[in-house]
N, C-alpha and C positions, 0 to 999 in steps of 0.2 A: 684175729681180729675182720680178715675178710671174709673165713669160714664160718665166725661166727653169722657174718650179712648174710653169705647165703645159703647156711640151715635157716634164715629166718625166712627170706625170697621164696624157696624150697619148699620150703614145712605151710607156707599163706595159698602158692598154687597145687599143694598139694590138697589145701582143704574145699580149696576153689573148684576143682576137676570132682573131685568128691560130690560136692554141692552140685554142680553140673548132670553128672549125672544121676542122682539121687531123681532131680526131677525130671530128669526127662526118662524112667522107666516106666517103661508102658502101664505095670498096674497100677502108678498112681497120676497116669493122664487123660485127661477126659474126648467121650470119642471124637471120630472127629465128625466135621458138619454136617456128609452123605453117610451118619449110622442110621436113622432112619430114609430108606435108598426112597421110599414115597412122599418125602414131605414135601411140599411145595412147589411139584409138577404138576401142576392144576395151573398153578399161576402163570411156573414155565410158561406151557403146551397155551393161553392166551395172551401171552404174552408175542410169542411166537408170530398166530394169530395176527396179531394190532401190527404187529412188526413186517410181515407179508401183505399184511393190506393198505398201511401206509403209503404202500412205493411202490405196490400197483395204482393208490390212488395218485402219489408223483407221477404216473405217464398215464394216467386220461383212466385210467381202468376201474372197471367195477369192483366192489369189495366183494371179496370169495364167504358163500354162508357156513358157516359150521356145520356141521356135520355127528353128531356125537357116534352115529354106527361107523364114520370112517377116520375118526376118533378114536374109536376101539379096536377097529382095525392096525389104526398107527402104532397105538402104542401098543398094541402086542409083540408086533414088527420089532418096535424098540426095545421092549424087555427082552426080545432074544437076540437082537446085537447084542448088548447090554451082558445077557450070562454070558452070552459065547465068544464075545470080546470082535467080532465080526464086523464089516461094515458092506452092505451092500444091501439089493434084493428080492433077490431070492432068500430060501432059508435050507437047512439041512434038508426038510423034507421035498426037494426039488419044486418051491412052490415060490411063481416069483408076486409082484402086485397085483397081478391079474386074478391071476387062481384064489388068490384070499378075499378078495372083492368079490370073488361069482361065489365060494364057498359061501363068503357072509351075506348071500342072496339079493343080493345090494339088484334094484333094476331103477328101469328108465337113463342108464348111460349109454349114454354114445362113445367117448374118449375116457381115460384116465392116464393118469401117470403117476410118481415118486419120486418125492427128493428124502435122499435119507444123506444124513452129517452126526461128525460127532465132535467132539471139541471137550481137552482137557487144561487147569492150571490158567487159566483168561482171566481176569476180572468178573469178565461177562460171557459163558460159554455162548448163551444164546447165540447173543446177536454178532457171536465168532462163527456161527451157524448160518446162520443169514447173511454175514460178510460174504461165506466162502461159496455161498451157493451163489449169488448175485457175480462174482466172479467166474462158477463155472456156468460155462455158453448152455447145455443143455438142462441146469438145473435152472437158465435163466430163463433160460425160453419157457418152463412151467412157470415160474412166476407170475411173469410177464403175457403170460397167453388166453387171448380173448376165448379161446373156445373153452376157460374150466368156471365153474359156476358156484365150485362146491369144493370145501376141502375139508381134512381131517386135519390135526397133527397132533402126536403121541408121543411123549419122552420117558424116559427111564433112567437111573445111572448105576453103572456099573459098581461093581464094589470098590477100586481102585478111584472114585471119584466122576469119571470120564461121564459127561452127559451126550443121549444118544437121543434123536431126533431122527422120526418120523413125519410126511406132510404128501396124503393121500391127495392127490385133485382127482376130481372129475366132472365132465363136461357133461348135465340134465339131452336129455334126445331134445325136447323145446325148447330149453334154462328155463322153464318155467316148474320143474317137478319138482316138488320137496321132499327134500332128500333130506332134510334136516333131523329125518326120525332118527 
């Protein structure tokens, strides 16, 4: 009697295990949510820009103007970091953020800065990046600096779903130059 009872449960367990294995077969599963690595990144960049300006406003600072040129510089660097798994201000060619700005022929600036970050596995990776920047003294100084009046934020997703973000800060020579082109 115990043997027959055991066989019934053993059979049911095998069927359950087989069902789980078939359901988790990669050939039958849907692609991960980051399969399209460009989907939603513009919204993420806009969200990060709004978050930074909200923080600046809470500290009595003016909002940073958005620059498409700086945004593209930031995007390119985030893409580089996402492809290489690197987190930092340089790249394989030995260029740091200042040389990337000079190479893009951005004119009229007197001071520049850059924040980089990455996050994976959080409900809102963008919020985690901003939180990390605010907890880091050098990144916080960039965000809360009166010297900067213009920014560009670029993001990229690595194949594993890690969000990389770069924020380039620029202080125009007279705080009135239109760096938004």
